[in-house]
C-alpha positions as CSV (number, residue, x, y, z in Angstrom):
1,M,101.3,-1.3,48.9
2,G,100.8,0.2,45.5
3,K,102.6,1.1,42.3
4,V,104.2,4.3,41.2
5,V,101.9,5.3,38.3
6,L,103.4,8.6,37.5
7,K,106.8,10.1,38.2
8,V,107.3,13.8,37.7
9,A,110.2,16.2,38.0
10,D,110.7,19.4,40.1
11,D,108.4,22.4,40.0
12,I,105.2,20.8,38.8
13,S,102.7,23.6,38.9
14,T,99.1,23.5,39.7
15,D,98.5,24.4,36.0
16,I,100.1,21.1,35.0
17,I,98.1,19.1,37.6
18,Y,94.8,20.9,36.9
19,P,95.0,23.2,33.8
20,G,93.5,26.6,34.2
21,R,91.1,26.2,31.3
22,F,89.0,23.9,33.5
23,M,88.7,26.4,36.4
24,A,85.0,26.7,35.8
25,T,84.7,23.2,37.1
26,V,85.1,23.3,40.9
27,L,83.0,20.4,42.3
28,P,85.3,17.7,43.8
29,T,83.1,15.1,42.0
30,E,83.9,16.6,38.6
31,T,87.5,17.8,38.9
32,P,89.2,14.3,38.7
33,Q,88.5,14.0,35.0
34,F,90.9,16.9,34.4
35,A,93.8,15.6,36.5
36,F,97.0,16.0,34.4
37,A,94.7,16.7,31.4
38,D,97.7,17.7,29.2
39,H,99.6,14.6,30.1
40,T,97.1,12.7,27.9
41,D,98.5,9.1,28.4
42,F,98.2,9.4,32.2
43,N,94.8,11.2,32.1
44,N,93.4,8.5,29.8
45,K,94.6,5.8,32.1
46,L,92.8,7.5,35.0
47,K,89.6,8.0,33.0
48,N,89.6,4.4,31.8
49,N,90.1,3.1,35.3
50,Q,93.5,1.7,34.6
51,V,95.0,3.3,37.7
52,P,94.1,1.4,40.9
53,K,93.1,3.4,43.9
54,G,96.0,3.7,46.4
55,S,98.5,4.2,43.6
56,Y,101.4,6.7,43.9
57,I,102.6,9.8,42.1
58,V,106.3,10.4,42.9
59,A,107.5,14.0,42.5
60,G,110.6,16.1,43.0
61,Q,110.9,19.5,44.7
62,N,108.1,22.1,44.8
63,F,105.2,19.9,43.8
64,G,102.1,22.1,43.4
65,C,103.8,25.4,42.9
66,G,102.0,28.3,41.1
67,S,98.5,29.3,41.7
68,S,96.5,28.5,44.8
69,R,93.8,26.5,43.0
70,E,92.5,23.8,45.3
71,Q,91.2,21.8,42.3
72,A,94.8,20.6,41.8
73,A,94.5,18.7,45.1
74,S,90.8,17.7,44.7
75,C,91.4,16.2,41.3
76,L,94.0,13.9,42.7
77,K,92.0,13.1,45.8
78,G,89.2,12.0,43.5
79,W,91.3,9.2,42.2
80,E,92.5,8.3,45.7
81,L,96.1,8.7,44.8
82,T,98.9,9.4,47.2
83,V,101.5,11.9,46.3
84,I,105.1,11.3,47.6
85,A,107.3,14.4,46.9
86,K,110.7,15.6,48.0
87,H,108.9,18.9,48.8
88,F,105.5,20.4,48.4
89,S,104.7,24.1,47.8
90,R,103.2,25.6,50.9
91,I,99.7,26.4,49.5
92,F,99.3,23.1,47.7
93,L,100.2,21.2,50.8
94,Q,97.7,23.2,52.9
95,N,95.0,22.6,50.2
96,S,95.9,18.9,50.2
97,I,95.6,18.7,54.0
98,N,92.2,20.6,54.0
99,L,90.8,18.2,51.3
100,G,92.3,15.0,52.8
101,L,94.7,14.2,49.9
102,A,97.3,11.8,51.1
103,T,100.6,13.5,50.9
104,V,104.0,12.2,52.0
105,I,107.1,14.4,52.3
106,C,110.2,12.2,51.5
107,P,113.2,14.3,50.6
108,D,115.4,11.4,49.4
109,I,112.8,9.3,47.5
110,L,114.0,7.4,44.6
111,A,111.4,5.6,42.6
112,D,110.4,5.0,39.0
113,E,107.1,4.3,37.3
114,G,106.1,0.7,37.9
115,D,108.0,0.4,41.2
116,E,106.1,-1.2,44.1
117,I,105.9,1.2,47.1
118,E,104.9,0.7,50.7
119,I,104.6,3.2,53.4
120,A,105.5,1.7,56.8
121,G,105.6,4.1,59.7
122,E,108.2,6.7,59.2
123,V,109.6,5.3,56.0
124,V,108.7,4.8,52.3
125,R,109.9,1.4,51.2
126,N,110.6,1.0,47.5
127,V,110.1,-2.8,47.4
128,T,111.2,-3.0,43.8
129,K,114.6,-1.4,44.5
130,G,114.9,-2.8,48.0
131,K,115.5,0.6,49.6
132,E,113.9,2.7,52.4
133,F,113.6,6.4,52.6
134,K,112.8,8.5,55.7
135,I,109.6,10.4,55.8
136,T,109.4,14.0,57.1
137,P,106.2,13.7,59.2
138,L,103.6,16.3,59.1
139,P,102.6,17.9,62.4
140,K,100.2,15.6,64.2
141,A,97.3,18.1,63.9
142,R,97.7,18.3,60.2
143,Q,98.0,14.5,59.8
144,A,94.9,14.1,61.8
145,I,93.0,16.2,59.3
146,I,94.2,14.1,56.4
147,D,93.4,10.9,58.3
148,A,89.9,12.2,58.9
149,G,89.4,12.8,55.1
150,G,89.8,16.6,55.2
151,L,89.0,19.6,57.3
152,I,85.3,19.3,57.0
153,P,85.1,15.7,58.2
154,Y,87.7,16.4,60.9
155,T,85.7,19.4,62.2
156,R,82.5,17.3,62.1
157,Q,84.2,14.6,64.2
158,R,85.5,17.1,66.7
159,L,82.1,18.7,67.1
160,L,80.4,15.4,67.6
161,M,83.1,14.4,70.2
162,N,82.5,17.6,72.1
163,K,78.7,17.1,72.0
164,A,79.0,13.6,73.7
């Protein structure tokens, strides 16, 4: 269980998540400092460790649209956030899976900043509002990559399993 720490609307582009002026910084250990850099209140909360790991960002349709920069996913993964969105852009979703960013597709999600959220099986529970919303599950192979922590750890696990 965690809290919604940021609620955003539809069509949040990768430039909002990770502004283009920081594109010279690509290391996953460095990208988190620039997450939502132009949303200064939220960015400052992140950098001042006021956002607990396991917190949630709730988004509308088309989260992660725009450019294909994978830093938009890595900067959120660095804070160990989960993104619950009504819909993700295709490239952002694939980047998120490859990097192991927890993403949840929940077309009917209703939540506000500060709401307590719990993911239980195939539903997102908004404990604050006393409502449940059905998750659109990712294909099992894609979810396995996220659960492993990303494509590299997943591949490493598979190679080690085949070696044994």
